[in-house]
C-alpha positions in Angstrom: 0.0 -0.1 0.0 2.8 2.2 0.7 4.3 1.6 -2.8 0.9 2.3 -4.4 0.3 5.5 -2.4 3.9 6.7 -3.2 3.3 6.0 -6.9 -0.1 7.9 -6.8 1.4 10.9 -5.3 4.3 10.9 -8.0 2.0 10.5 -10.8 -0.5 13.2 -9.3 2.5 15.6 -9.1 3.8 15.2 -12.5 0.1 15.6 -14.1 -0.7 18.7 -12.2 2.9 20.2 -13.2 2.3 19.3 -16.9 -1.0 20.8 -16.7 0.3 24.2 -15.3 3.3 24.0 -17.8 1.0 23.4 -20.9 -1.6 25.8 -20.0 1.0 28.9 -19.0 4.2 28.3 -20.6 3.2 26.7 -23.9 -0.2 27.8 -24.6 -1.0 24.1 -25.6 -3.8 22.1 -24.5 -3.6 20.7 -21.1 -3.6 16.8 -21.0 -6.3 16.1 -18.1 -8.2 19.0 -19.1 -8.5 17.6 -22.8 -9.1 14.1 -21.4 -11.9 15.5 -19.2 -13.5 17.1 -22.4 -13.3 13.8 -24.1 -15.9 12.2 -21.8 -18.6 14.3 -23.9 -16.7 15.2 -27.1 -15.1 13.1 -29.6 -12.0 11.6 -28.3 -8.5 11.3 -30.2 -7.5 7.9 -31.3 -6.2 6.4 -28.2 -5.9 3.4 -25.7 -9.3 4.2 -24.0 -10.8 0.7 -24.6 -7.3 -0.8 -23.9 -7.4 1.0 -20.3 -11.1 -0.4 -19.8 -9.7 -3.9 -20.8 -6.9 -3.7 -18.4 -9.4 -2.2 -15.8 -11.7 -5.5 -16.4 -9.1 -7.9 -15.2 -10.3 -7.2 -11.4 -13.9 -8.1 -12.5 -15.9 -11.1 -12.9 -17.1 -12.5 -16.4 -20.5 -11.1 -16.0 -19.2 -7.7 -14.8 -16.9 -7.6 -17.7 -19.9 -8.1 -20.2 -21.7 -5.5 -18.4 -19.0 -3.0 -18.5 -18.3 -3.5 -22.2 -21.9 -3.2 -23.0 -22.3 -0.2 -20.9 -19.4 1.6 -22.8 -20.5 0.5 -26.2 -24.0 1.6 -25.5 -22.8 5.1 -24.1 -20.6 5.4 -27.3 -23.5 4.8 -29.4 -25.6 7.3 -27.5 -23.1 10.0 -27.8 -22.5 9.2 -31.6 -26.2 9.9 -32.2 -25.9 13.1 -30.0 -23.0 14.4 -32.0 -24.4 13.6 -35.1 -27.6 15.4 -34.4 -26.0 18.6 -33.1 -23.7 18.6 -36.2 -20.4 17.8 -34.4 -17.5 17.2 -36.7 -14.9 14.5 -36.1 -11.7 15.6 -37.9 -9.6 12.5 -37.1 -12.3 9.9 -37.6 -12.4 8.7 -34.0 -16.1 8.2 -32.6 -15.6 5.8 -29.8 -13.8 5.9 -26.5 -15.7 8.1 -24.3 -17.9 5.4 -23.1 -14.9 3.5 -21.9 -13.9 6.5 -19.9 -17.0 6.7 -18.3 -17.1 3.1 -17.3 -13.8 3.4 -15.6 -14.8 6.6 -13.8 -18.0 4.8 -12.8 -16.3 1.9 -11.3 -13.9 4.2 -9.4 -16.9 5.5 -7.7 -18.5 2.2 -7.1 -15.1 1.1 -5.4 -15.3 4.0 -3.1 -19.1 3.8 -2.3 -20.0 0.2 -2.5 -16.8 -1.8 -1.9 -14.7 -2.2 1.4 -11.5 -3.8 2.6 -9.6 -5.8 0.1 -12.3 -5.6 -2.7 -12.3 -1.9 -2.6 -8.2 -1.9 -2.9 -8.4 -4.5 -5.8 -10.8 -2.5 -7.7 -9.0 0.7 -7.2 -6.0 -0.8 -8.4 -7.9 -2.1 -11.5 -9.4 1.3 -12.2 -5.9 3.1 -11.6 -4.2 0.6 -13.9 -6.5 1.5 -16.8 -6.6 5.2 -16.0 -2.7 5.3 -16.0 -2.7 3.7 -19.5 -5.1 6.6 -20.8 -3.3 9.3 -18.8 0.0 8.3 -20.3 -0.8 9.0 -23.8 -1.9 12.4 -23.0 0.8 13.2 -20.8 3.3 11.8 -23.3 2.0 13.9 -25.9 2.4 17.0 -24.0 6.0 16.1 -22.8 7.1 15.8 -26.4 5.7 19.3 -27.1 7.8 20.3 -24.1 10.9 18.8 -25.6 10.4 20.5 -28.9 9.6 24.1 -27.1 12.5 23.8 -24.7 15.2 22.4 -26.6 15.7 24.7 -29.9 19.0 22.7 -30.7 19.4 19.1 -31.3 22.3 16.7 -31.2 21.8 14.7 -34.5 25.2 15.3 -36.0 27.0 13.6 -32.8 24.8 10.5 -33.3 25.3 10.8 -37.3 29.0 10.5 -36.6 28.9 8.0 -33.9 26.4 5.6 -36.1 29.2 5.2 -38.6 30.8 2.8 -36.2 27.7 0.5 -36.6 27.8 0.9 -40.3 24.8 3.5 -40.6 22.2 1.0 -39.9 19.2 3.5 -40.4 20.5 4.4 -44.1 20.9 0.8 -44.6 17.4 -0.5 -43.6 15.9 2.6 -45.0 17.0 1.7 -48.7 15.7 -2.0 -48.0 12.4 -0.7 -46.8 12.2 1.8 -49.8 13.1 -1.2 -52.2 10.2 -3.5 -50.7 7.5 -0.8 -50.3 4.4 -0.8 -50.1 4.5 -4.2 -48.3 7.4 -3.6 -46.1 5.8 0.1 -45.2 2.4 -1.0 -44.6 3.3 -4.0 -42.4 6.1 -2.1 -40.3 3.9 0.9 -40.0 1.2 -1.1 -38.6 3.5 -2.7 -36.1 5.2 0.4 -35.2 1.7 2.4 -34.4 0.3 -0.8 -32.6 2.9 -1.2 -29.9 0.6 -0.3 -27.1 -2.1 -2.8 -28.3 0.6 -5.6 -28.3 1.6 -4.6 -24.7 -2.3 -4.8 -23.5 -2.5 -8.1 -25.1 0.5 -9.5 -23.2 -0.7 -7.7 -20.1 -4.0 -9.2 -20.0 -2.7 -12.7 -20.5 -0.4 -11.9 -17.5 -3.1 -10.6 -15.5 -6.0 -13.2 -16.5 -6.0 -14.8 -13.1 -6.4 -11.6 -11.0 -10.4 -11.9 -10.6 -10.1 -15.3 -9.4 -7.1 -15.0 -7.3 -8.0 -11.4 -6.1 -4.6 -10.2 -6.3 -2.2 -8.7 -8.9 0.9 -10.8 -9.8 4.2 -9.1 -8.2 5.4 -8.2 -11.4 4.0 -7.6 -15.0 4.6 -5.7 -18.2 2.4 -2.7 -17.3 4.8 -1.7 -14.6 7.8 -2.0 -16.7 6.2 0.0 -19.6 5.0 2.7 -17.0 8.7 3.1 -15.7 10.1 3.2 -19.1 7.6 6.0 -20.0 8.3 7.8 -16.9 12.1 7.8 -16.8 12.9 7.8 -20.8 11.5 11.3 -21.5 13.5 12.9 -19.0 16.6 11.8 -21.0 15.2 13.3 -24.0 15.9 16.8 -22.2 19.4 15.9 -21.6 20.2 14.6 -25.1 17.7 16.1 -27.7 17.6 14.5 -31.2 15.0 14.4 -33.9 16.1 11.3 -35.9 17.8 10.9 -39.4 14.5 11.5 -41.5 14.2 14.8 -40.0 17.8 15.9 -39.6 19.0 14.2 -42.8 15.8 14.0 -44.7 12.4 15.3 -45.7 10.7 14.6 -42.5 8.0 12.1 -41.7 5.5 13.7 -44.0 8.0 13.7 -47.0 8.4 17.6 -47.5 7.9 19.2 -44.0 11.4 18.9 -42.7 13.7 20.0 -45.6 14.1 23.5 -44.5 15.4 22.7 -41.1 17.5 19.5 -42.2 21.1 19.6 -41.9 21.0 18.0 -45.5 18.7 16.1 -47.5 20.8 12.7 -47.5 18.5 10.1 -46.0 18.6 7.4 -47.0 20.5 7.9 -50.3 23.8 9.2 -49.1 25.7 9.0 -45.8 26.5 12.2 -43.9 30.3 13.1 -43.7 32.2 12.8 -40.4 33.2 16.2 -39.3 33.4 18.2 -36.2 29.6 17.9 -34.9 28.0 20.8 -33.4 24.3 21.4 -32.1 22.1 22.5 -34.9 18.7 24.3 -34.5 15.3 22.8 -35.5 11.8 23.6 -35.4 9.5 24.0 -32.4 7.2 21.1 -33.2 9.2 18.0 -33.9 9.7 16.0 -30.6 13.3 15.5 -29.5 12.4 11.9 -28.6 15.3 9.5 -30.1 17.8 9.1 -27.4 17.2 6.5 -26.1 14.5 4.6 -28.5 11.9 3.9 -26.2 9.9 1.8 -28.8 13.1 -0.1 -28.9 12.8 -0.4 -24.9 9.3 -1.1 -25.0 9.5 -3.9 -27.6 12.5 -5.5 -25.6 9.9 -5.4 -22.7 7.4 -7.2 -24.4 9.9 -9.9 -25.7 11.0 -10.6 -22.2 7.5 -10.7 -20.8 6.5 -13.3 -23.4 9.3 -15.8 -22.7 6.9 -17.7 -20.1 4.0 -17.7 -22.5 2.6 -20.3 -25.0 4.5 -20.8 -28.2 2.3 -18.3 -30.3 2.9 -15.6 -28.0 6.5 -16.1 -27.5 6.6 -16.0 -31.4 4.4 -13.0 -31.5 6.9 -11.2 -29.1 9.9 -12.3 -31.0 8.3 -10.8 -34.3 7.1 -7.6 -32.7 10.8 -7.1 -31.3 12.3 -7.7 -34.8 9.6 -5.7 -36.6 9.8 -2.8 -34.4 13.7 -2.5 -34.6 13.4 -2.6 -38.3 10.7 0.0 -38.7 12.5 2.2 -36.3 15.6 2.0 -38.4 13.8 1.7 -41.9 11.5 4.8 -41.4 14.4 6.9 -40.1 13.1 7.5 -36.9 16.2 6.4 -35.0 19.9 5.9 -35.1 21.5 2.4 -34.6 22.9 4.2 -31.3 19.5 4.9 -30.1 18.4 1.3 -30.3 21.6 -0.1 -28.3 20.8 2.6 -25.6 17.1 1.5 -25.5 18.2 -2.1 -25.0 20.5 -1.3 -22.2 17.9 0.9 -20.8 15.1 -1.5 -20.6 17.3 -4.5 -19.2 18.3 -2.2 -16.5 14.7 -1.1 -15.6 13.5 -4.7 -15.9 16.0 -5.9 -13.4 15.6 -3.1 -10.9 11.8 -3.5 -11.0 12.4 -7.5 -10.3 14.9 -6.7 -7.7 12.5 -4.5 -5.9 9.9 -7.2 -5.9 12.4 -9.9 -4.8 14.3 -7.9 -2.2 17.6 -6.3 -3.2 20.4 -8.8 -3.3 24.0 -8.5 -4.2 23.6 -9.9 -7.9 20.6 -7.6 -8.5 22.5 -4.5 -7.1 25.4 -5.2 -9.2 23.5 -5.9 -12.5 21.5 -2.7 -12.0 24.6 -0.6 -11.3 26.6 -1.9 -14.4 23.5 -1.3 -16.6 23.2 2.2 -15.3 27.1 2.8 -15.9 27.0 1.2 -19.3 23.9 3.6 -20.3 25.5 6.7 -18.7 28.9 5.6 -20.7 27.2 5.3 -24.2 25.5 9.0 -23.5 28.8 10.1 -22.7 30.7 8.6 -25.7 28.0 9.6 -28.1 28.6 13.3 -26.9 32.2 13.6 -26.5 33.8 10.9 -28.8 31.4 10.7 -32.0 34.2 11.5 -34.6 36.7 9.0 -33.1 34.0 6.6 -33.1 32.9 7.1 -36.7 36.5 7.4 -38.0 37.4 3.9 -36.4 34.5 1.9 -36.9 36.4 -1.6 -36.6 37.1 -0.7 -33.0 34.2 1.1 -31.6 31.6 -0.8 -33.6 32.6 -4.2 -32.2 33.0 -2.5 -28.8 29.4 -1.1 -28.9 28.2 -4.3 -29.7 30.4 -6.3 -27.1 29.3 -3.9 -24.3 25.6 -4.5 -25.3 26.0 -8.2 -25.5 27.7 -8.0 -21.9 24.5 -6.5 -20.6 22.3 -8.8 -22.2 24.4 -11.9 -21.1 24.4 -10.2 -17.3 20.6 -9.9 -17.4 20.3 -13.7 -18.6 22.5 -14.9 -15.7 20.8 -12.9 -13.2 17.4 -14.4 -14.3 18.8 -17.7 -14.2 19.9 -17.2 -11.0 16.5 -15.8 -9.8 14.5 -18.6 -11.6 16.6 -21.5 -11.9 15.0 -24.4 -14.3 13.7 -27.2 -12.4 15.9 -30.2 -12.6 14.4 -33.2 -14.3 13.3 -35.7 -11.8 15.2 -39.0 -11.7 13.6 -42.1 -13.1 13.6 -44.8 -10.4 15.8 -47.5 -10.9 14.0 -50.8 -11.4 13.9 -53.0 -8.4 15.2 -56.9 -8.6 12.1 -59.0 -8.2 12.0 -61.0 -5.1 11.4 -64.7 -5.8 
């Protein structure tokens, strides 16, 4: 309860801060204010029904059908009302308000009609669903903050350091272009539906909550939330927009040319020269370092390892496809992906250590992962030219350091969860005559 209360206070403080900054400093829509308006007006596309699905893990099957029916019914009524009063929906999203109403309704039920452990369990379920919803809104606001407060970006540093890895974004970008439109449609769908994949895995992990009346000690949602909480803070320390923006036409195909250092991606490689911060527009998020799409897909991969074979296959596919998309669409450099892997494994180990109780092995690995991540950021900032000019030294070194973190995580998990030794078959006893 102390942990949940602390997390609640921290999230509430963050939401209030973002509300004030968005309104007074940026002149942008407030995340929670907009969410409240979407209880009546047409909501933007987002994980409202995903949040409802997470909340329903604490309900019985009868209550789940009731909650889903209420949400769809409310949305149907609101759709008719909006149509009757002539409300236009620019983004084509008509549904979602009903899910928000049902989650808020169950919060009221928990406070007024439940007591003891039942109240706590239902409030945890509602909080889980609302956190997913709030995370989307606050994330959008934070990305706008990075664009408004960091006018200079450090892309030339990562472009130089990326030579050590063979400029993977340029290589994969050309491969994706050569296999268009099949590759672009498939990878675009995978990249955009990462939250849906996470909800599916989380629902599988939380499938027994209603029967056992308690949450498992560790699950994917916790890792997702912590990655989303800590990662954007690093954006402020290392603002980067990505190859397609800094060295290409931008995601829209034309919008970023006037701000680009040069229009090169993915046809020609940038030269290695003395890098320096460059100005960029006040709209594009500085959300490359580390790659949180990579970190989240690594988390999905990890949390599907103990699942049935189809889910293990899906977790592997999502990881490979997400890595391909982040590079092939020019959203990230290879150096971003390496940092994202180290970031995800360190957070996952820290959360599991928090549940198990901190032991020597857990403390050592989390410290090692933190040092490696910090060393990567420092090397990208201070040694990019040396890395780019000596790819046969720094390229294998980067891969070796990342592999050491992966190996350390595997050793740690084997130490925590040793595989059961197969039972010895009893030796046949001689028959007595």
